[in-house]
C-alpha angles and dihedrals in degrees: 000000000000088000087073089058090048091050091056100057128059114263091239089078097056131085120199113238125168133181134047092273121049143152132226111211131213107217100189109118094222094050117115094184096068104168148018120211126213135192116197134184093225142358098257098115138107124213123207119193121202110164096084097046107113098208109013095169107031092170092064121088118222095285108156113261094359092113096048114128138166120255098245143006118200118195108204127185117222127186121198127165095342091311123115121210132176120218121202107206107200109204134192127176110208127193099167134033116338092223100109095034094089090058092048091047092047090052089051090051092053092045093049090052090049093051092046094046091049092051090046090051092050095044107033095159094054097041101032096116099020117115129202121225121187124215118186121204133178118197114200143165117248093255091061094069098023097146098041103052115141104164118215132164122304094017096289109148099184142322102236122170092352091301120125112217116209130178110243094247093054119086126235102237110206093203090057100044105027098077128112092232100040123155 
């Protein structure tokens, strides 16, 4: 099923990850939030990377903020009671202020919906009953949110505007966050 998503987009936007635990790395030299950790239940996921793409939207002019995009989108298949769902995990790694993260994450949300809807249109038999759920997560170092820290379990700082905030050393656990009725 996720192979249909992978067929749609150019290979330059994928990164190969295997295993039920994996890391997504921030390569910018000045970054202080260098990685995001993930724990999955299975290996049926696809990872898109956007932060190193020189001209992600070549059809846009230089309108301020039009070319903003999250760092990663992970499409993750989830089966529950004979129902298949796809979760789009919108990820941003943030070393500085979180101010523009919500715009980047929102752009990722729109793009994930567009990719899913396009694949569903092209493959109606495969995706007829499949639903897309979007989960937004911002990984940060402690300095990023220095004045707003309210520690809770598993590194979650708060769940503001539908965005899950995780400290960079805490993993995103798919089993915990990829549920239809999550906290």
